[in-house]
Every structure is written in structure tokens, then in C-alpha cells.
C-alpha positions in Angstrom: -23.1 3.8 -34.6 -26.5 2.8 -36.1 -28.9 0.6 -34.2 -28.1 -2.2 -36.8 -24.4 -1.8 -36.2 -24.9 -1.7 -32.4 -26.8 -5.0 -32.4 -24.3 -6.6 -34.8 -21.4 -5.5 -32.5 -23.1 -7.0 -29.5 -23.8 -10.3 -31.4 -20.2 -10.4 -32.6 -18.9 -9.8 -29.1 -21.1 -12.6 -27.7 -19.8 -15.0 -30.3 -16.2 -14.0 -29.8 -16.0 -13.8 -26.0 -18.7 -16.3 -24.9 -18.6 -18.9 -27.6 -14.9 -18.6 -28.4 -15.5 -18.3 -32.2 -12.8 -16.8 -34.5 -13.5 -13.7 -36.5 -13.7 -15.8 -39.6 -16.3 -18.0 -38.0 -18.3 -15.0 -36.8 -18.2 -13.6 -40.3 -19.7 -16.8 -41.6 -22.5 -16.8 -39.0 -23.3 -13.1 -39.5 -22.6 -13.0 -43.2 -19.9 -10.3 -42.8 -16.3 -9.9 -43.9 -13.6 -10.6 -41.3 -12.6 -6.9 -41.5 -16.2 -5.9 -40.6 -16.2 -8.3 -37.7 -13.0 -6.8 -36.4 -14.4 -3.3 -36.7 -17.6 -4.3 -34.8 -15.6 -5.9 -31.9 -13.5 -2.7 -31.7 -16.7 -0.6 -31.6 -18.2 -2.8 -28.9 -15.1 -2.3 -26.7 -15.0 1.4 -27.4 -18.7 1.8 -26.5 -18.3 0.0 -23.2 -20.4 -3.1 -24.2 -17.5 -5.3 -23.2 -16.0 -5.6 -19.7 -12.9 -7.8 -19.4 -12.1 -8.8 -15.8 -9.0 -10.7 -14.8 -9.8 -12.4 -11.5 -6.4 -14.0 -10.6 -5.3 -12.9 -7.0 -2.2 -11.3 -8.5 -4.0 -9.4 -11.2 -3.5 -5.6 -11.3 -5.6 -2.7 -12.5 -3.2 -1.1 -15.0 -5.5 1.7 -16.1 -6.0 2.9 -12.5 -2.2 2.7 -12.0 -1.7 4.9 -15.0 -4.3 7.4 -13.7 -2.5 7.6 -10.3 0.9 8.2 -12.0 -0.7 10.9 -14.2 -2.8 12.6 -11.5 -0.5 12.6 -8.5 3.2 13.1 -7.7 3.7 9.3 -7.4 6.5 7.9 -9.4 4.8 4.5 -9.4 1.6 2.8 -8.4 0.6 -0.8 -7.9 -3.2 -1.5 -7.8 -4.5 -5.0 -7.1 -7.9 -6.2 -8.2 -10.6 -6.7 -5.6 -12.5 -9.1 -7.9 -13.6 -12.2 -6.0 -12.3 -10.9 -2.7 -14.5 -12.2 0.2 -12.9 -10.5 3.2 -10.7 -7.7 4.4 -8.0 -10.2 5.3 -7.9 -11.6 1.7 -7.7 -8.1 0.3 -4.8 -7.3 2.7 -3.1 -10.5 1.7 -3.4 -9.6 -2.0 -1.9 -6.2 -1.4 0.9 -7.5 0.7 1.8 -10.0 -2.1 1.8 -7.1 -4.6 4.1 -5.2 -2.3 6.4 -8.2 -1.9 6.5 -8.6 -5.7 7.3 -4.9 -6.2 10.1 -5.0 -3.6 11.6 -8.0 -5.2 11.7 -6.3 -8.6 12.9 -2.9 -7.2 16.1 -1.7 -9.0 18.5 -0.6 -7.8 18.3 -3.0 -4.9 18.2 -0.9 -1.7 21.3 -1.4 0.5 19.4 -0.2 3.5 15.7 -0.6 3.8 13.8 1.3 6.5 10.6 -0.3 7.6 7.7 0.4 9.9 5.7 -2.4 11.6 2.2 -3.6 11.9 -0.1 -6.2 10.5 0.3 -5.2 6.9 4.1 -5.1 7.0 4.2 -8.5 8.8 2.1 -9.9 6.0 4.5 -8.5 3.4 7.4 -10.2 5.2 5.6 -13.5 5.0 4.9 -13.1 1.2 8.5 -12.3 0.4 10.4 -15.3 -1.1 13.7 -16.3 0.3 16.4 -14.8 -1.9 14.2 -11.8 -2.9 17.4 -9.8 -2.8 21.0 -10.3 -1.6 22.6 -8.3 1.2 19.9 -5.9 2.1 20.2 -4.4 5.6 16.8 -3.8 7.2 16.4 -1.1 9.9 13.3 -0.3 12.0 12.3 3.4 11.6 9.9 3.6 14.5 9.7 2.1 18.0 8.0 -1.3 18.1 8.6 -3.0 21.5 5.0 -3.9 22.2 3.3 -3.6 25.5 1.2 -6.8 25.3 0.7 -10.1 23.6 2.0 -8.8 20.3 5.5 -8.4 21.6 8.1 -9.4 19.1 5.9 -8.8 16.0 7.9 -5.6 14.9 11.3 -7.3 15.4 10.1 -10.5 13.7 9.0 -8.5 10.7 12.4 -6.8 10.3 14.3 -10.0 10.9 12.2 -12.0 8.4 12.6 -9.5 5.6 16.4 -9.2 6.3 16.9 -13.0 6.6 15.1 -13.6 3.3 17.5 -11.1 1.7 20.7 -12.6 3.3 21.1 -9.3 5.1 21.0 -8.1 8.7 18.3 -6.5 10.8 18.9 -3.4 12.9 16.2 -3.1 15.6 15.0 -0.1 17.4 14.9 -1.2 21.1 12.2 1.2 22.2 8.4 1.4 22.6 6.6 3.3 19.9 5.2 5.9 22.3 6.5 6.8 25.8 4.3 8.2 28.6 6.7 11.0 29.5 8.6 13.4 27.2 11.7 13.3 29.3 11.8 9.5 29.1 11.5 9.6 25.4 14.4 12.2 25.2 16.5 10.1 27.4 15.9 7.0 25.3 16.7 8.8 22.0 19.9 10.2 23.6 21.1 6.7 24.2 24.0 6.0 21.8 22.6 2.7 20.5 19.1 4.1 19.9 20.5 7.3 18.3 22.6 5.2 16.0 19.5 3.3 14.8 17.6 6.5 14.2 20.4 8.0 12.3 20.7 4.9 10.1 16.9 4.9 9.6 16.8 8.5 8.6 19.5 7.8 5.9 18.0 4.6 4.5 18.1 4.2 0.7 14.5 3.2 0.5 11.5 2.9 2.9 8.6 0.4 3.2 5.8 1.3 5.5 2.1 0.9 6.0 -0.6 3.2 7.5 -2.9 2.7 10.5 -6.5 3.7 10.6 -7.8 6.1 13.3 -10.1 3.9 15.2 -10.2 1.2 17.9 -8.8 -1.4 15.4 -5.5 0.5 15.2 -2.3 -1.5 15.7 -1.3 1.1 18.3 -4.5 0.3 20.3 -4.0 -3.4 19.8 -0.4 -3.1 21.0 -1.4 -1.2 24.2 0.1 2.2 23.4 -3.2 4.0 23.1 -6.8 3.4 24.2 -9.7 3.6 21.9 -10.8 6.7 23.7 -7.5 8.4 23.1 -7.7 7.6 19.4 -11.3 9.0 19.3 -9.9 12.2 20.7 -7.3 12.4 18.0 -10.0 11.9 15.4 -11.9 14.9 17.0 -8.7 16.9 16.4 -8.7 15.9 12.7 -6.7 12.7 12.7 -7.3 10.3 9.7 -4.6 7.7 10.7 -1.0 7.3 11.5 2.3 6.9 9.7 5.2 5.3 11.6 3.2 6.0 14.8 2.6 9.6 14.0 -1.0 10.7 13.7 -1.8 13.1 10.8 -4.7 15.0 9.4 -6.0 15.0 5.8 -3.3 17.5 4.8 -0.5 15.4 6.3 0.1 17.6 9.3 0.7 16.3 12.9 -2.6 16.6 14.8 -1.2 16.3 18.4 2.3 17.8 18.9 2.5 16.7 22.5 1.8 13.0 21.6 4.1 13.3 18.6 6.9 14.5 20.9 6.6 11.3 22.9 6.7 9.1 19.7 10.0 7.4 18.9 11.1 7.1 15.3 12.2 9.0 12.3 10.5 12.3 11.4 7.9 12.3 8.6 10.1 14.7 6.6 12.6 11.8 6.0 9.8 10.1 4.0 8.9 13.2 2.1 12.5 13.7 1.0 13.1 10.1 0.2 13.9 9.0 -3.3 11.9 5.7 -2.8 9.2 5.5 -0.1 6.8 2.7 -0.6 3.4 2.9 1.1 1.3 -0.3 1.4 -2.2 0.7 2.2 -5.4 -1.3 1.7 -9.0 -1.6 2.9 -12.1 0.6 3.2 -11.0 1.9 6.7 -7.9 3.4 5.2 -9.2 5.5 2.3 -8.7 8.7 4.2 -5.2 8.0 5.4 -4.3 6.9 1.9 -5.5 10.2 0.4 -3.5 12.1 3.1 -0.3 10.1 2.5 -0.4 10.5 -1.3 -1.6 14.1 -1.2 1.0 15.3 1.2 3.9 13.6 -0.5 4.7 11.0 2.1 5.3 8.3 -0.4 6.7 8.0 -3.9 5.1 4.6 -4.6 1.6 3.4 -3.5 0.7 -0.3 -3.3 -3.0 -0.6 -2.7 -6.4 -2.1 -3.8 -8.6 -0.7 -6.5 -11.2 0.8 -4.2 -8.6 2.7 -2.2 -6.9 3.8 -5.4 -10.2 5.2 -6.7 -10.7 7.0 -3.3 -7.3 8.6 -3.7 -8.3 9.8 -7.2 -11.6 11.2 -5.8 -13.8 8.8 -7.6 -15.7 7.8 -4.4 -17.0 11.3 -3.9 
């Protein structure tokens, strides 16, 4: 492109995008044919002179979604825009809304939906509309009986999702992590608990989030672990947790002893699932998002654009 054409393309773009003039009107102003104006606008876009940004809260980054599908083993990716976001809470809300939209449009509709718990999943449950599906049975896939003020959040999430789908919720009546291995084994041997775990391991689809490996973890907030214990897990290589199980950057369990006291389905159930939807957003979760996608723990990623770029390696 010559300097003259470059200046003309910029001027044509300004008239078209900022002054809302038609190509015919631009041709009159610049004394060019309509065909020439169209070519200049195309050149301006191809040269990167034009940046179009859709700022609606439910806008998506389709080009990044395409890159994720092409560059990873994901079957689908939903990437929300971070334009205009003023807080982590707003970003999480946008991502949760996108997850609710995706779940609503999922076909075939899962007869049994296995879900984890936490702040993100609770947010998804709130964004789902009543009637998002019909007859979906929701089952908890990891223990969620909280040890402090957050008691009931895990159960409420499952019940809300099921109720809005005219289905039933099957709850896992157990803490996420037990202090003693023999206690955990006794609980999982109980017929009612074993039945829930069996149902969860055979779910037709999964919906789960990921926890960061720091003092803001839901497992710390719920009283299962201390900030110091999580710091020790980080020293062992932990980047976050999936269904209560701490993994490293390659998706491997970092503390087998702790994992042995954790109640819930095994990670292999997610790796072998036809549909496993991970909802992960925020700067503190870039590492765990990379681990989840890279180790095949999900088939679908719902995330924000910065986290998606981190998964693609663009933040390095």
C-alpha cells in the first residue's frame, strides 16, 4: 500500500466508522468511486488500522474461540469479552452467564449432569433461567458439606440447577476432605454415598469450576484447609484444584495422601467424559486453566479473554 493509499484508507475508515457515512457519500467527499472506497476500507481492516470492539456484557471473542479449538483438544470454547469490566466479580459474573447460556443450548440435553461446587458454580446456578431444560437430574461429584458459615452452598447450587430444569438433585452427604483416611473410606463404603459416587462417575455431562492455589481458595474459605497448607501444596507444585483435588501444571495429583482423604469422583472420569465443561475465569486462575486444558480434563472451556490467551501462551 502506498503512502497515499494508506492515508486515504484511514480517512475512509474515519468517515465510515466515526461519521457513519455511506460508501457513496465517502466517494463524493474523497472524489473516489464506490468500488475504490470499499477497497480502501478492506485494506484498512487488513492492515490493522481498524479495531472493532463489541462491549456488551454477553459479547464473545470468536477469533480467540476459534484459536482454542484449533490449537487444543477442546471440542468447544466460549470466551467472553473483558471490555468495560471494572472488577473480578463482574468478570466472574460474565463468565457464569456465558456458562449458563452454553448449558441452556447444549444438545443433546444431558439426562444426568455432574457438578462440582464453589463460588463460580453458584453464580452459574443464579444465571440459569427457569426452564433452561426439562428433566435434568443433577448430581454432586465431590463432597460439599461445608465446615463453616458457607454450609449449604454446595447443596443449594445443585438444587437450584435441578429445580430450574424440572429435575431432581442428588446430593453427596459428605465433607470434601476428611482428616483421616479410614474415616473417608468408611464414608465412601456407606451404601448411600457409594450410590451417589457411582451415579456421578457415570454422568452424561459434567459442569465444574477450578480453584486457585492460594488463601482465597474456596476450600480455605470453607474450612477444609488452612492458607499455610495450601502454601505447602504450592511448594509441591500445585497450581489449583479440580473437584477438590490439587494438581500440578501437567494435571497430576501433587499430594497423594491429601487426595486419598478427598471425597468425590476421580479425575479420570472427567478425562474420559464426552462432555466436561470447565468454567474458569480471572487472573488468579491462568495456571490452573492451562493445566486443565493441557491435561485433557475438559472438553469445553468457558472463560474470559485474558485467561484464554494465557491458555494459548500469548501471555508469555
